[in-house]
N, CA, C, O and CB atoms as a CASP TS submission, in Angstrom:
PFRMAT TS
TARGET T0000
AUTHOR 0000-0000-0000
METHOD Language model
MODEL 1
PARENT N/A
ATOM      1  N   MET     1      13.715  -3.376 -25.809  1.00  0.00           N
ATOM      2  CA  MET     1      12.928  -4.938 -25.347  1.00  0.00           C
ATOM      3  C   MET     1      13.709  -6.021 -25.605  1.00  0.00           C
ATOM      4  O   MET     1      14.131  -6.820 -24.770  1.00  0.00           O
ATOM      5  CB  MET     1      11.532  -5.330 -26.154  1.00  0.00           C
ATOM      6  N   CYS     2      13.870  -6.030 -26.641  1.00  0.00           N
ATOM      7  CA  CYS     2      14.516  -7.326 -27.384  1.00  0.00           C
ATOM      8  C   CYS     2      15.506  -7.766 -26.743  1.00  0.00           C
ATOM      9  O   CYS     2      15.637  -8.911 -26.311  1.00  0.00           O
ATOM     10  CB  CYS     2      15.022  -7.155 -28.734  1.00  0.00           C
ATOM     11  N   ASP     3      16.588  -6.479 -26.610  1.00  0.00           N
ATOM     12  CA  ASP     3      17.792  -7.087 -26.476  1.00  0.00           C
ATOM     13  C   ASP     3      17.659  -7.535 -24.980  1.00  0.00           C
ATOM     14  O   ASP     3      18.399  -8.464 -24.657  1.00  0.00           O
ATOM     15  CB  ASP     3      19.042  -6.131 -26.848  1.00  0.00           C
ATOM     16  N   LEU     4      16.755  -6.973 -23.928  1.00  0.00           N
ATOM     17  CA  LEU     4      16.865  -7.400 -22.422  1.00  0.00           C
ATOM     18  C   LEU     4      16.264  -8.677 -22.864  1.00  0.00           C
ATOM     19  O   LEU     4      17.047  -9.594 -22.616  1.00  0.00           O
ATOM     20  CB  LEU     4      16.022  -6.453 -21.097  1.00  0.00           C
ATOM     21  N   LEU     5      15.250  -9.057 -23.385  1.00  0.00           N
ATOM     22  CA  LEU     5      14.976 -10.575 -23.656  1.00  0.00           C
ATOM     23  C   LEU     5      15.973 -11.640 -24.048  1.00  0.00           C
ATOM     24  O   LEU     5      15.928 -12.812 -23.674  1.00  0.00           O
ATOM     25  CB  LEU     5      14.103 -10.641 -24.649  1.00  0.00           C
ATOM     26  N   GLN     6      17.016 -11.017 -24.967  1.00  0.00           N
ATOM     27  CA  GLN     6      18.032 -11.931 -25.671  1.00  0.00           C
ATOM     28  C   GLN     6      19.255 -11.684 -24.239  1.00  0.00           C
ATOM     29  O   GLN     6      20.227 -12.438 -24.208  1.00  0.00           O
ATOM     30  CB  GLN     6      18.610 -11.235 -27.643  1.00  0.00           C
ATOM     31  N   ARG     7      19.142 -10.934 -23.472  1.00  0.00           N
ATOM     32  CA  ARG     7      20.233 -10.964 -22.448  1.00  0.00           C
ATOM     33  C   ARG     7      19.585 -11.745 -21.459  1.00  0.00           C
ATOM     34  O   ARG     7      20.421 -12.294 -20.742  1.00  0.00           O
ATOM     35  CB  ARG     7      20.754  -9.543 -21.892  1.00  0.00           C
ATOM     36  N   ALA     8      18.351 -12.020 -21.130  1.00  0.00           N
ATOM     37  CA  ALA     8      17.855 -12.678 -19.811  1.00  0.00           C
ATOM     38  C   ALA     8      17.792 -14.323 -20.436  1.00  0.00           C
ATOM     39  O   ALA     8      18.268 -15.253 -19.784  1.00  0.00           O
ATOM     40  CB  ALA     8      16.101 -11.933 -19.175  1.00  0.00           C
ATOM     41  N   VAL     9      17.230 -14.497 -21.596  1.00  0.00           N
ATOM     42  CA  VAL     9      17.383 -15.942 -21.362  1.00  0.00           C
ATOM     43  C   VAL     9      17.925 -16.522 -22.951  1.00  0.00           C
ATOM     44  O   VAL     9      17.343 -17.351 -23.651  1.00  0.00           O
ATOM     45  CB  VAL     9      15.762 -16.664 -20.775  1.00  0.00           C
ATOM     46  N   GLY    10      19.333 -15.739 -23.283  1.00  0.00           N
ATOM     47  CA  GLY    10      20.262 -16.104 -24.034  1.00  0.00           C
ATOM     48  C   GLY    10      19.544 -16.536 -25.430  1.00  0.00           C
ATOM     49  O   GLY    10      18.320 -16.581 -25.554  1.00  0.00           O
ATOM     50  N   SER    11      20.556 -16.879 -26.562  1.00  0.00           N
ATOM     51  CA  SER    11      19.851 -17.490 -28.186  1.00  0.00           C
ATOM     52  C   SER    11      19.019 -18.460 -27.806  1.00  0.00           C
ATOM     53  O   SER    11      17.808 -18.476 -28.027  1.00  0.00           O
ATOM     54  CB  SER    11      20.953 -18.257 -29.417  1.00  0.00           C
ATOM     55  N   TRP    12      20.029 -19.784 -26.879  1.00  0.00           N
ATOM     56  CA  TRP    12      19.286 -20.711 -26.687  1.00  0.00           C
ATOM     57  C   TRP    12      17.820 -20.574 -26.607  1.00  0.00           C
ATOM     58  O   TRP    12      17.009 -20.874 -27.484  1.00  0.00           O
ATOM     59  CB  TRP    12      19.715 -21.182 -25.771  1.00  0.00           C
ATOM     60  N   GLY    13      17.591 -20.087 -25.453  1.00  0.00           N
ATOM     61  CA  GLY    13      15.952 -19.632 -24.844  1.00  0.00           C
ATOM     62  C   GLY    13      15.377 -18.864 -25.948  1.00  0.00           C
ATOM     63  O   GLY    13      14.153 -18.958 -26.044  1.00  0.00           O
ATOM     64  N   LEU    14      16.013 -18.078 -26.861  1.00  0.00           N
ATOM     65  CA  LEU    14      14.917 -17.476 -27.410  1.00  0.00           C
ATOM     66  C   LEU    14      14.689 -18.298 -28.903  1.00  0.00           C
ATOM     67  O   LEU    14      13.935 -17.939 -29.807  1.00  0.00           O
ATOM     68  CB  LEU    14      15.205 -15.810 -27.520  1.00  0.00           C
ATOM     69  N   SER    15      15.512 -19.429 -28.883  1.00  0.00           N
ATOM     70  CA  SER    15      15.253 -20.510 -29.781  1.00  0.00           C
ATOM     71  C   SER    15      14.401 -21.517 -29.420  1.00  0.00           C
ATOM     72  O   SER    15      13.865 -22.335 -30.168  1.00  0.00           O
ATOM     73  CB  SER    15      16.322 -21.080 -30.101  1.00  0.00           C
ATOM     74  N   GLY    16      14.285 -21.393 -27.999  1.00  0.00           N
ATOM     75  CA  GLY    16      13.373 -22.535 -27.615  1.00  0.00           C
ATOM     76  C   GLY    16      11.855 -21.781 -27.634  1.00  0.00           C
ATOM     77  O   GLY    16      10.789 -22.293 -27.973  1.00  0.00           O
ATOM     78  N   LEU    17      12.071 -20.559 -27.216  1.00  0.00           N
ATOM     79  CA  LEU    17      10.729 -19.453 -27.447  1.00  0.00           C
ATOM     80  C   LEU    17      10.000 -19.300 -28.705  1.00  0.00           C
ATOM     81  O   LEU    17       8.780 -19.140 -28.737  1.00  0.00           O
ATOM     82  CB  LEU    17      11.149 -18.022 -27.248  1.00  0.00           C
ATOM     83  N   ASP    18      10.914 -19.358 -29.974  1.00  0.00           N
ATOM     84  CA  ASP    18      10.506 -19.536 -31.085  1.00  0.00           C
ATOM     85  C   ASP    18       9.571 -20.864 -31.475  1.00  0.00           C
ATOM     86  O   ASP    18       8.401 -20.908 -31.856  1.00  0.00           O
ATOM     87  CB  ASP    18      11.598 -19.431 -31.724  1.00  0.00           C
ATOM     88  N   ARG    19      10.470 -21.852 -31.251  1.00  0.00           N
ATOM     89  CA  ARG    19       9.862 -22.876 -31.364  1.00  0.00           C
ATOM     90  C   ARG    19       8.551 -23.315 -30.499  1.00  0.00           C
ATOM     91  O   ARG    19       7.582 -23.815 -31.069  1.00  0.00           O
ATOM     92  CB  ARG    19      10.769 -23.614 -31.269  1.00  0.00           C
ATOM     93  N   LEU    20       8.576 -23.100 -29.098  1.00  0.00           N
ATOM     94  CA  LEU    20       7.179 -23.106 -28.524  1.00  0.00           C
ATOM     95  C   LEU    20       6.159 -22.244 -29.018  1.00  0.00           C
ATOM     96  O   LEU    20       4.988 -22.621 -28.997  1.00  0.00           O
ATOM     97  CB  LEU    20       7.223 -22.833 -27.226  1.00  0.00           C
ATOM     98  N   LEU    21       6.526 -20.965 -29.522  1.00  0.00           N
ATOM     99  CA  LEU    21       5.173 -20.323 -30.202  1.00  0.00           C
ATOM    100  C   LEU    21       4.712 -20.750 -31.392  1.00  0.00           C
ATOM    101  O   LEU    21       3.542 -20.628 -31.756  1.00  0.00           O
ATOM    102  CB  LEU    21       5.268 -18.973 -30.454  1.00  0.00           C
ATOM    103  N   CYS    22       5.725 -21.328 -32.118  1.00  0.00           N
ATOM    104  CA  CYS    22       5.452 -22.008 -33.452  1.00  0.00           C
ATOM    105  C   CYS    22       4.324 -23.244 -33.230  1.00  0.00           C
ATOM    106  O   CYS    22       3.256 -23.402 -33.820  1.00  0.00           O
ATOM    107  CB  CYS    22       6.956 -22.638 -34.079  1.00  0.00           C
ATOM    108  N   PHE    23       4.930 -24.052 -32.185  1.00  0.00           N
ATOM    109  CA  PHE    23       4.045 -25.091 -31.788  1.00  0.00           C
ATOM    110  C   PHE    23       2.633 -24.773 -31.745  1.00  0.00           C
ATOM    111  O   PHE    23       1.721 -25.232 -32.433  1.00  0.00           O
ATOM    112  CB  PHE    23       4.405 -25.548 -30.566  1.00  0.00           C
ATOM    113  N   MET    24       2.604 -23.800 -30.703  1.00  0.00           N
ATOM    114  CA  MET    24       1.181 -23.566 -30.347  1.00  0.00           C
ATOM    115  C   MET    24       0.489 -22.790 -31.395  1.00  0.00           C
ATOM    116  O   MET    24      -0.661 -23.208 -31.266  1.00  0.00           O
ATOM    117  CB  MET    24       1.050 -22.841 -29.030  1.00  0.00           C
ATOM    118  N   ILE    25       0.462 -21.921 -32.355  1.00  0.00           N
ATOM    119  CA  ILE    25       0.116 -21.641 -33.351  1.00  0.00           C
ATOM    120  C   ILE    25      -0.187 -22.801 -34.261  1.00  0.00           C
ATOM    121  O   ILE    25      -1.338 -22.765 -34.697  1.00  0.00           O
ATOM    122  CB  ILE    25       0.905 -20.847 -33.709  1.00  0.00           C
ATOM    123  N   VAL    26       0.426 -23.660 -34.601  1.00  0.00           N
ATOM    124  CA  VAL    26       0.233 -24.920 -35.225  1.00  0.00           C
ATOM    125  C   VAL    26      -1.264 -25.467 -34.725  1.00  0.00           C
ATOM    126  O   VAL    26      -2.320 -25.539 -35.355  1.00  0.00           O
ATOM    127  CB  VAL    26       1.498 -25.940 -34.811  1.00  0.00           C
ATOM    128  N   GLN    27      -0.911 -25.862 -33.205  1.00  0.00           N
ATOM    129  CA  GLN    27      -1.844 -26.405 -32.063  1.00  0.00           C
ATOM    130  C   GLN    27      -3.143 -25.729 -32.577  1.00  0.00           C
ATOM    131  O   GLN    27      -4.123 -26.373 -32.953  1.00  0.00           O
ATOM    132  CB  GLN    27      -1.384 -25.935 -30.356  1.00  0.00           C
ATOM    133  N   GLU    28      -3.064 -24.367 -32.562  1.00  0.00           N
ATOM    134  CA  GLU    28      -4.389 -23.644 -32.559  1.00  0.00           C
ATOM    135  C   GLU    28      -5.135 -23.481 -33.752  1.00  0.00           C
ATOM    136  O   GLU    28      -6.321 -23.161 -33.843  1.00  0.00           O
ATOM    137  CB  GLU    28      -4.236 -22.399 -32.099  1.00  0.00           C
ATOM    138  N   LEU    29      -3.923 -23.857 -35.117  1.00  0.00           N
ATOM    139  CA  LEU    29      -4.911 -23.467 -36.327  1.00  0.00           C
ATOM    140  C   LEU    29      -5.697 -24.842 -36.744  1.00  0.00           C
ATOM    141  O   LEU    29      -6.678 -24.964 -37.477  1.00  0.00           O
ATOM    142  CB  LEU    29      -3.982 -22.817 -37.758  1.00  0.00           C
ATOM    143  N   GLN    30      -4.841 -25.981 -35.939  1.00  0.00           N
ATOM    144  CA  GLN    30      -5.334 -27.440 -35.981  1.00  0.00           C
ATOM    145  C   GLN    30      -6.774 -27.759 -35.371  1.00  0.00           C
ATOM    146  O   GLN    30      -7.556 -28.621 -35.773  1.00  0.00           O
ATOM    147  CB  GLN    30      -4.309 -28.307 -35.202  1.00  0.00           C
ATOM    148  N   ASN    31      -6.957 -26.830 -34.261  1.00  0.00           N
ATOM    149  CA  ASN    31      -7.925 -26.608 -33.533  1.00  0.00           C
ATOM    150  C   ASN    31      -8.808 -26.356 -34.190  1.00  0.00           C
ATOM    151  O   ASN    31      -9.791 -27.060 -34.423  1.00  0.00           O
ATOM    152  CB  ASN    31      -7.806 -25.872 -32.736  1.00  0.00           C
ATOM    153  N   PHE    32      -8.527 -25.148 -34.633  1.00  0.00           N
ATOM    154  CA  PHE    32     -10.085 -24.453 -35.667  1.00  0.00           C
ATOM    155  C   PHE    32     -10.055 -24.818 -36.753  1.00  0.00           C
ATOM    156  O   PHE    32     -10.803 -24.201 -37.511  1.00  0.00           O
ATOM    157  CB  PHE    32     -10.327 -22.857 -35.987  1.00  0.00           C
ATOM    158  N   ILE    33      -9.376 -25.738 -37.250  1.00  0.00           N
ATOM    159  CA  ILE    33      -9.666 -26.267 -38.756  1.00  0.00           C
ATOM    160  C   ILE    33     -10.631 -27.659 -38.224  1.00  0.00           C
ATOM    161  O   ILE    33     -11.515 -28.128 -38.941  1.00  0.00           O
ATOM    162  CB  ILE    33      -7.922 -26.752 -39.837  1.00  0.00           C
ATOM    163  N   GLY    34     -10.323 -28.161 -36.982  1.00  0.00           N
ATOM    164  CA  GLY    34     -11.150 -29.383 -36.598  1.00  0.00           C
ATOM    165  C   GLY    34     -12.557 -28.879 -36.392  1.00  0.00           C
ATOM    166  O   GLY    34     -13.560 -29.342 -36.935  1.00  0.00           O
ATOM    167  N   SER    35     -12.509 -27.923 -35.583  1.00  0.00           N
ATOM    168  CA  SER    35     -14.213 -27.428 -35.296  1.00  0.00           C
ATOM    169  C   SER    35     -14.684 -26.784 -36.416  1.00  0.00           C
ATOM    170  O   SER    35     -15.911 -26.693 -36.418  1.00  0.00           O
ATOM    171  CB  SER    35     -14.495 -26.304 -34.022  1.00  0.00           C
ATOM    172  N   LEU    36     -14.130 -26.307 -37.366  1.00  0.00           N
ATOM    173  CA  LEU    36     -14.611 -25.846 -38.596  1.00  0.00           C
ATOM    174  C   LEU    36     -15.199 -27.244 -39.218  1.00  0.00           C
ATOM    175  O   LEU    36     -16.419 -27.409 -39.229  1.00  0.00           O
ATOM    176  CB  LEU    36     -13.398 -25.076 -39.509  1.00  0.00           C
ATOM    177  N   ASP    37     -14.493 -28.051 -39.633  1.00  0.00           N
ATOM    178  CA  ASP    37     -14.681 -29.304 -40.214  1.00  0.00           C
ATOM    179  C   ASP    37     -15.859 -29.866 -39.665  1.00  0.00           C
ATOM    180  O   ASP    37     -16.544 -30.430 -40.518  1.00  0.00           O
ATOM    181  CB  ASP    37     -13.560 -30.170 -40.043  1.00  0.00           C
ATOM    182  N   LYS    38     -16.390 -29.898 -38.325  1.00  0.00           N
ATOM    183  CA  LYS    38     -17.121 -30.491 -37.471  1.00  0.00           C
ATOM    184  C   LYS    38     -18.516 -29.637 -37.734  1.00  0.00           C
ATOM    185  O   LYS    38     -19.624 -30.173 -37.704  1.00  0.00           O
ATOM    186  CB  LYS    38     -16.446 -30.483 -35.997  1.00  0.00           C
ATOM    187  N   THR    39     -18.320 -28.359 -37.973  1.00  0.00           N
ATOM    188  CA  THR    39     -19.658 -27.411 -38.235  1.00  0.00           C
ATOM    189  C   THR    39     -19.887 -27.517 -39.722  1.00  0.00           C
ATOM    190  O   THR    39     -20.952 -26.996 -40.052  1.00  0.00           O
ATOM    191  CB  THR    39     -19.457 -25.693 -37.789  1.00  0.00           C
ATOM    192  N   ILE    40     -19.209 -28.030 -40.694  1.00  0.00           N
ATOM    193  CA  ILE    40     -19.563 -27.969 -41.583  1.00  0.00           C
ATOM    194  C   ILE    40     -19.994 -29.211 -42.461  1.00  0.00           C
ATOM    195  O   ILE    40     -20.643 -29.313 -43.503  1.00  0.00           O
ATOM    196  CB  ILE    40     -18.856 -27.305 -41.884  1.00  0.00           C
ATOM    197  N   ARG    41     -19.342 -30.154 -41.582  1.00  0.00           N
ATOM    198  CA  ARG    41     -20.385 -31.999 -41.699  1.00  0.00           C
ATOM    199  C   ARG    41     -21.566 -32.048 -41.309  1.00  0.00           C
ATOM    200  O   ARG    41     -22.464 -32.790 -41.707  1.00  0.00           O
ATOM    201  CB  ARG    41     -19.916 -33.339 -40.738  1.00  0.00           C
ATOM    202  N   LYS    42     -21.606 -30.682 -39.943  1.00  0.00           N
ATOM    203  CA  LYS    42     -23.241 -30.879 -39.594  1.00  0.00           C
ATOM    204  C   LYS    42     -24.235 -30.504 -40.732  1.00  0.00           C
ATOM    205  O   LYS    42     -25.169 -31.170 -41.180  1.00  0.00           O
ATOM    206  CB  LYS    42     -23.688 -29.908 -38.309  1.00  0.00           C
ATOM    207  N   ASP    43     -23.739 -29.109 -41.129  1.00  0.00           N
ATOM    208  CA  ASP    43     -24.692 -28.323 -41.944  1.00  0.00           C
ATOM    209  C   ASP    43     -24.686 -28.804 -43.338  1.00  0.00           C
ATOM    210  O   ASP    43     -23.607 -28.637 -43.906  1.00  0.00           O
ATOM    211  CB  ASP    43     -24.368 -26.839 -41.917  1.00  0.00           C
ATOM    212  N   LYS    44     -25.789 -29.462 -44.160  1.00  0.00           N
ATOM    213  CA  LYS    44     -25.362 -29.955 -45.440  1.00  0.00           C
ATOM    214  C   LYS    44     -25.262 -29.010 -46.482  1.00  0.00           C
ATOM    215  O   LYS    44     -24.597 -29.284 -47.482  1.00  0.00           O
ATOM    216  CB  LYS    44     -26.178 -30.932 -45.867  1.00  0.00           C
ATOM    217  N   SER    45     -26.009 -27.623 -46.335  1.00  0.00           N
ATOM    218  CA  SER    45     -26.085 -26.831 -47.438  1.00  0.00           C
ATOM    219  C   SER    45     -24.488 -26.232 -47.593  1.00  0.00           C
ATOM    220  O   SER    45     -24.175 -25.541 -48.562  1.00  0.00           O
ATOM    221  CB  SER    45     -27.306 -25.672 -47.216  1.00  0.00           C
ATOM    222  N   TRP    46     -23.564 -26.573 -46.557  1.00  0.00           N
ATOM    223  CA  TRP    46     -22.133 -26.590 -46.972  1.00  0.00           C
ATOM    224  C   TRP    46     -21.524 -27.247 -48.343  1.00  0.00           C
ATOM    225  O   TRP    46     -20.822 -26.809 -49.254  1.00  0.00           O
ATOM    226  CB  TRP    46     -21.505 -27.241 -45.924  1.00  0.00           C
ATOM    227  N   ASP    47     -22.249 -28.752 -47.994  1.00  0.00           N
ATOM    228  CA  ASP    47     -21.862 -29.529 -48.989  1.00  0.00           C
ATOM    229  C   ASP    47     -22.252 -29.099 -50.445  1.00  0.00           C
ATOM    230  O   ASP    47     -21.556 -29.023 -51.458  1.00  0.00           O
ATOM    231  CB  ASP    47     -22.340 -30.759 -48.686  1.00  0.00           C
ATOM    232  N   GLU    48     -23.633 -28.830 -50.228  1.00  0.00           N
ATOM    233  CA  GLU    48     -24.348 -28.727 -51.757  1.00  0.00           C
ATOM    234  C   GLU    48     -22.991 -27.237 -52.215  1.00  0.00           C
ATOM    235  O   GLU    48     -22.198 -27.389 -53.144  1.00  0.00           O
ATOM    236  CB  GLU    48     -26.789 -28.075 -51.676  1.00  0.00           C
ATOM    237  N   ALA    49     -23.015 -26.173 -51.501  1.00  0.00           N
ATOM    238  CA  ALA    49     -22.310 -25.176 -51.871  1.00  0.00           C
ATOM    239  C   ALA    49     -20.795 -25.829 -52.666  1.00  0.00           C
ATOM    240  O   ALA    49     -20.568 -25.807 -53.876  1.00  0.00           O
ATOM    241  CB  ALA    49     -22.125 -24.257 -50.502  1.00  0.00           C
ATOM    242  N   PHE    50     -20.090 -26.267 -51.816  1.00  0.00           N
ATOM    243  CA  PHE    50     -18.830 -26.658 -52.250  1.00  0.00           C
ATOM    244  C   PHE    50     -18.826 -27.751 -53.552  1.00  0.00           C
ATOM    245  O   PHE    50     -17.789 -27.939 -54.188  1.00  0.00           O
ATOM    246  CB  PHE    50     -18.137 -27.244 -50.990  1.00  0.00           C
ATOM    247  N   VAL    51     -20.027 -28.412 -53.862  1.00  0.00           N
ATOM    248  CA  VAL    51     -20.345 -29.257 -54.802  1.00  0.00           C
ATOM    249  C   VAL    51     -20.485 -28.420 -56.315  1.00  0.00           C
ATOM    250  O   VAL    51     -19.985 -28.565 -57.430  1.00  0.00           O
ATOM    251  CB  VAL    51     -21.655 -29.986 -54.293  1.00  0.00           C
ATOM    252  N   LYS    52     -21.397 -27.525 -55.725  1.00  0.00           N
ATOM    253  CA  LYS    52     -21.397 -26.102 -56.992  1.00  0.00           C
ATOM    254  C   LYS    52     -20.412 -25.582 -57.027  1.00  0.00           C
ATOM    255  O   LYS    52     -20.179 -25.143 -58.153  1.00  0.00           O
ATOM    256  CB  LYS    52     -22.283 -24.848 -56.877  1.00  0.00           C
ATOM    257  N   MET    53     -19.411 -25.331 -56.082  1.00  0.00           N
ATOM    258  CA  MET    53     -18.201 -24.472 -56.391  1.00  0.00           C
ATOM    259  C   MET    53     -17.142 -25.381 -57.186  1.00  0.00           C
ATOM    260  O   MET    53     -16.290 -24.810 -57.867  1.00  0.00           O
ATOM    261  CB  MET    53     -17.524 -23.861 -54.966  1.00  0.00           C
ATOM    262  N   LEU    54     -17.167 -26.464 -57.131  1.00  0.00           N
ATOM    263  CA  LEU    54     -16.484 -27.441 -57.725  1.00  0.00           C
ATOM    264  C   LEU    54     -16.942 -27.367 -58.994  1.00  0.00           C
ATOM    265  O   LEU    54     -16.232 -26.825 -59.841  1.00  0.00           O
ATOM    266  CB  LEU    54     -16.597 -28.699 -57.145  1.00  0.00           C
ATOM    267  N   LYS    55     -17.996 -27.813 -59.281  1.00  0.00           N
ATOM    268  CA  LYS    55     -18.400 -27.537 -60.945  1.00  0.00           C
ATOM    269  C   LYS    55     -18.274 -26.384 -61.603  1.00  0.00           C
ATOM    270  O   LYS    55     -18.160 -26.323 -62.827  1.00  0.00           O
ATOM    271  CB  LYS    55     -19.710 -27.727 -61.243  1.00  0.00           C
ATOM    272  N   GLU    56     -18.289 -25.235 -60.708  1.00  0.00           N
ATOM    273  CA  GLU    56     -18.238 -24.139 -61.345  1.00  0.00           C
ATOM    274  C   GLU    56     -16.431 -23.977 -61.546  1.00  0.00           C
ATOM    275  O   GLU    56     -16.070 -23.322 -62.523  1.00  0.00           O
ATOM    276  CB  GLU    56     -19.119 -22.940 -60.449  1.00  0.00           C
ATOM    277  N   LEU    57     -15.613 -24.423 -60.856  1.00  0.00           N
ATOM    278  CA  LEU    57     -14.277 -24.376 -61.336  1.00  0.00           C
ATOM    279  C   LEU    57     -13.840 -25.146 -61.929  1.00  0.00           C
ATOM    280  O   LEU    57     -12.715 -24.924 -62.377  1.00  0.00           O
ATOM    281  CB  LEU    57     -13.522 -24.272 -60.676  1.00  0.00           C
ATOM    282  N   GLU    58     -14.591 -26.618 -62.275  1.00  0.00           N
ATOM    283  CA  GLU    58     -13.700 -27.307 -63.265  1.00  0.00           C
ATOM    284  C   GLU    58     -13.422 -26.976 -64.686  1.00  0.00           C
ATOM    285  O   GLU    58     -12.308 -27.252 -65.132  1.00  0.00           O
ATOM    286  CB  GLU    58     -14.105 -28.456 -63.342  1.00  0.00           C
ATOM    287  N   PRO    59     -14.128 -26.531 -65.289  1.00  0.00           N
ATOM    288  CA  PRO    59     -13.717 -25.858 -66.933  1.00  0.00           C
ATOM    289  C   PRO    59     -12.397 -25.354 -66.563  1.00  0.00           C
ATOM    290  O   PRO    59     -11.472 -25.953 -67.112  1.00  0.00           O
ATOM    291  CB  PRO    59     -14.826 -24.394 -67.671  1.00  0.00           C
ATOM    292  N   LEU    60     -12.058 -24.358 -65.732  1.00  0.00           N
ATOM    293  CA  LEU    60     -10.936 -23.979 -65.462  1.00  0.00           C
ATOM    294  C   LEU    60      -9.883 -24.989 -65.435  1.00  0.00           C
ATOM    295  O   LEU    60      -9.112 -25.183 -66.375  1.00  0.00           O
ATOM    296  CB  LEU    60     -11.034 -23.365 -64.430  1.00  0.00           C
ATOM    297  N   ALA    61      -9.876 -25.590 -64.394  1.00  0.00           N
ATOM    298  CA  ALA    61      -8.842 -26.830 -64.519  1.00  0.00           C
ATOM    299  C   ALA    61      -8.581 -27.699 -65.619  1.00  0.00           C
ATOM    300  O   ALA    61      -7.541 -28.330 -65.807  1.00  0.00           O
ATOM    301  CB  ALA    61      -9.125 -27.708 -63.661  1.00  0.00           C
ATOM    302  N   GLY    62      -9.840 -27.681 -66.494  1.00  0.00           N
ATOM    303  CA  GLY    62      -9.656 -28.552 -67.400  1.00  0.00           C
ATOM    304  C   GLY    62      -9.034 -27.587 -68.711  1.00  0.00           C
ATOM    305  O   GLY    62      -8.485 -28.236 -69.601  1.00  0.00           O
ATOM    306  N   ALA    63      -9.079 -26.363 -68.849  1.00  0.00           N
ATOM    307  CA  ALA    63      -8.237 -25.309 -69.589  1.00  0.00           C
ATOM    308  C   ALA    63      -7.430 -25.369 -69.158  1.00  0.00           C
ATOM    309  O   ALA    63      -6.614 -25.595 -70.052  1.00  0.00           O
ATOM    310  CB  ALA    63      -8.433 -24.120 -69.717  1.00  0.00           C
ATOM    311  N   HIS    64      -6.841 -25.315 -68.061  1.00  0.00           N
ATOM    312  CA  HIS    64      -5.237 -25.228 -67.526  1.00  0.00           C
ATOM    313  C   HIS    64      -4.636 -26.135 -68.001  1.00  0.00           C
ATOM    314  O   HIS    64      -3.503 -25.892 -68.418  1.00  0.00           O
ATOM    315  CB  HIS    64      -4.909 -25.320 -66.086  1.00  0.00           C
ATOM    316  N   SER    65      -5.260 -27.728 -68.128  1.00  0.00           N
ATOM    317  CA  SER    65      -4.335 -28.841 -68.111  1.00  0.00           C
ATOM    318  C   SER    65      -4.107 -29.052 -69.723  1.00  0.00           C
ATOM    319  O   SER    65      -3.238 -29.784 -70.197  1.00  0.00           O
ATOM    320  CB  SER    65      -4.980 -30.232 -67.263  1.00  0.00           C
ATOM    321  N   LYS    66      -5.178 -28.170 -70.582  1.00  0.00           N
ATOM    322  CA  LYS    66      -5.113 -28.432 -72.095  1.00  0.00           C
ATOM    323  C   LYS    66      -4.175 -27.543 -72.884  1.00  0.00           C
ATOM    324  O   LYS    66      -3.903 -27.528 -74.084  1.00  0.00           O
ATOM    325  CB  LYS    66      -6.489 -28.263 -72.705  1.00  0.00           C
ATOM    326  N   SER    67      -3.629 -26.575 -71.550  1.00  0.00           N
ATOM    327  CA  SER    67      -2.710 -25.275 -72.166  1.00  0.00           C
ATOM    328  C   SER    67      -1.502 -25.775 -73.147  1.00  0.00           C
ATOM    329  O   SER    67      -1.211 -26.961 -73.300  1.00  0.00           O
ATOM    330  CB  SER    67      -1.920 -24.359 -70.802  1.00  0.00           C
ATOM    331  N   THR    68      -0.889 -24.752 -73.744  1.00  0.00           N
ATOM    332  CA  THR    68       0.265 -25.119 -74.678  1.00  0.00           C
ATOM    333  C   THR    68       1.745 -25.035 -73.790  1.00  0.00           C
ATOM    334  O   THR    68       2.868 -25.455 -74.068  1.00  0.00           O
ATOM    335  CB  THR    68       0.264 -23.970 -76.061  1.00  0.00           C
ATOM    336  N   TYR    69       1.170 -24.238 -72.501  1.00  0.00           N
ATOM    337  CA  TYR    69       2.708 -24.337 -71.796  1.00  0.00           C
ATOM    338  C   TYR    69       3.296 -25.856 -71.421  1.00  0.00           C
ATOM    339  O   TYR    69       2.626 -26.686 -70.805  1.00  0.00           O
ATOM    340  CB  TYR    69       2.661 -23.476 -70.270  1.00  0.00           C
ATOM    341  N   LYS    70       4.299 -26.022 -71.769  1.00  0.00           N
ATOM    342  CA  LYS    70       4.951 -27.257 -71.757  1.00  0.00           C
ATOM    343  C   LYS    70       6.503 -27.104 -71.148  1.00  0.00           C
ATOM    344  O   LYS    70       7.233 -28.092 -71.060  1.00  0.00           O
ATOM    345  CB  LYS    70       4.922 -27.822 -73.254  1.00  0.00           C
TER
END
């Protein structure tokens, strides 16, 4: 199947298809993140959950920065 596709469109065509698919994936991810961001901003319970999570993780960040590894 891949050999047939390569013979049909050639190396340049496969490169173009690869770029097109990568662009389409990035665009879909950006749309998903945008809609997720809008949903989270509307619901204040997410804000509270993220603030709580950041407070819980903060000591770990502090402990890591004080490590003796240099």
